[in-house]
N, C-alpha and C positions, 0 to 999 in steps of 0.2 A: 649596658648599664646593669645587667644582672646575668648570672650564669646558672644554668639548670642542668640537672642530670636525673637519673631515675630515683635518686634518694632524697633530693632536696633542692632548695633554691638558695644561692648565695647572693646576698644583697650587699654590694660593696659599701653603700652608705645608708645605714638604717635610719638616718635622720632625714632622708628623702621621703617624707611622709606621703607625698602624692604617689610615688612609685610603690611604696609599701601597700597603700590602699588598692592600687591596681592589681598587684600581685595577689592579694587576698581575694579580691573579687574574681579575677580571671582563673587563678589556679586552685582556689579553695583550699589553701594550705591547712594541714592537720597539725603541724608542729612549726613553731617559729622560735628561733633561738638567737642569741647574741645581742639581745636588747639590754641596754643599760637602764638604770633607774630613770634618768631623764628621757631616754628614748622611749620607754614604756609610757611615761606620763604624756609625752608629746604625741605618741601614737593614739592613746586614748582620747586626748583632746581633739586630734584631727578626725578620728572616727565619730566622736560625738557631734562635731560641727557638721560633718557630712550627713550623718544619719541620727538626728537628735531624738527620734522617738523609737529607735530600734534597739532591742537588747544587745549588749556588748558582744555576746557570743555570736549573734547573727551578723553583726557588722563585719566580723572576720570570716564570713562565708558559711558560718554555722557548723563547719567541720573541724575547726581548731579544737584540739583536746589538750595541748600542752604548750606552755610558753616557758622556754628555758632562758635563764639569765646567768651570765658570767661576766667577769671582767671588772665588776664593781658591785658592791652590796646594793641590794634593792630593799626599800623600806618594807617592813613586815606588813604594814597596812595595805600596800599595793598587792602583795602576795595574797593576803586574805580577801581583798577585793576581787581579784581574778577567781579565786576559789569559790566565792559566793556567786559569781557569774557562771559557774559550771566549768571553769577552765582551770587546769592544774598549772600553776605558775611556780616553778621550782628553780632554785639556785644550784649551781655546781661550781667546782673549782678546778682549774686546770691552767696549763700554760704550754707554750710552744715546745719546751723541753720534754713535756709529757705527751706530745702528739695529741693533745686534747685533754680529756677529763682525768683528774686525779681522784676527786670525790664526786659523788652524784647523790641527789635526792631522787627517789623513785616514786612513781605515782601511787604505789601501794605501800610505801615506807619512806615518809618524809617528815621533816620538822622545819617549820618556818623559822627564819633567823639563823639557819645553819647552811653550810654548803654540802651537807650530806655525809655519807660514809665512803670509805675507800671503794673505788670502782673495781670491776672485775680485773684480776691479775695485777692489782696495785697494793703495795704495802705502804702504810704511812705511820709515822710516829713523830713525836716531838723531841727535839733536842733539849738539853738541860735549860737553855735560855728561852724555850718555847717555839723555836723555829720549826716549821713544818719540813719534815724530811720524807722523801718518797723514793720508792724503787719498784721495779716490776717490768713486765713485758712492754708496756707502753712508754716507759720512761727512757729517755735517750741514754746512750752510753758515753757521750762526750761531744764536744764541739769539733767540727770538721777542721782537721789539720791545726788544732790549737790545744796541745797537751797541757800548757800552763793554765789556761782558762779552765780546762776540764778538771785539772787537779784542784782548783779553787772551788769548783761547783760540786764535784762528785768525790766522796771519800773512798777510802780503800775497801770498804764493805759494799760499795755500789749505791749508797744513799745519796740522792740528789738533794742538795741544800737549796730550798726554794727562796730563802730570804724573807718569807712571810712568817709572821708569828700567829699561832693559833692556840686553841684550847679544845679539848674533847669534853663532851658531857658524859654522864654516866652510861648512856646508851651507845657511845662511840660516834656521835655526830660531831663534826668539826665546825667550829666558828673561827673565822679569820679576824 
């Protein structure tokens, strides 16, 4: 039901709240990622039901320092709630074609409501229509044995066209 290595724990179904609670109790996770807006809400509800008088941070083993979210926007109020509980809840933006994160919010440099700034080794810019373009060491070079699809997704200058529309603020934080 789950896979572990020296760097983390992969939970195939983060909506399995019973399993998530066991992992947090047994392993004392320090970081947990991949939670959607509804997944976070459901996890909070499950934790509060199981431990109604325990501070949220303690419910997750007391060692959790970071909650990472990607895949779908999470309400600013939820991010602020976690922050008030002493947990950094930060959004980032990525996709399979980027082997993970394109942008990241860092614990020492973040802005709620954004997906952060370009990650290490990644360049991002917006096309004229606002589409997010990315290139760099972590961004793939093309689809396996599919040059036609690759040509649709990656331009001659190596920019991957994500299909997502975004906007940068004055500090370079991206909002999708």
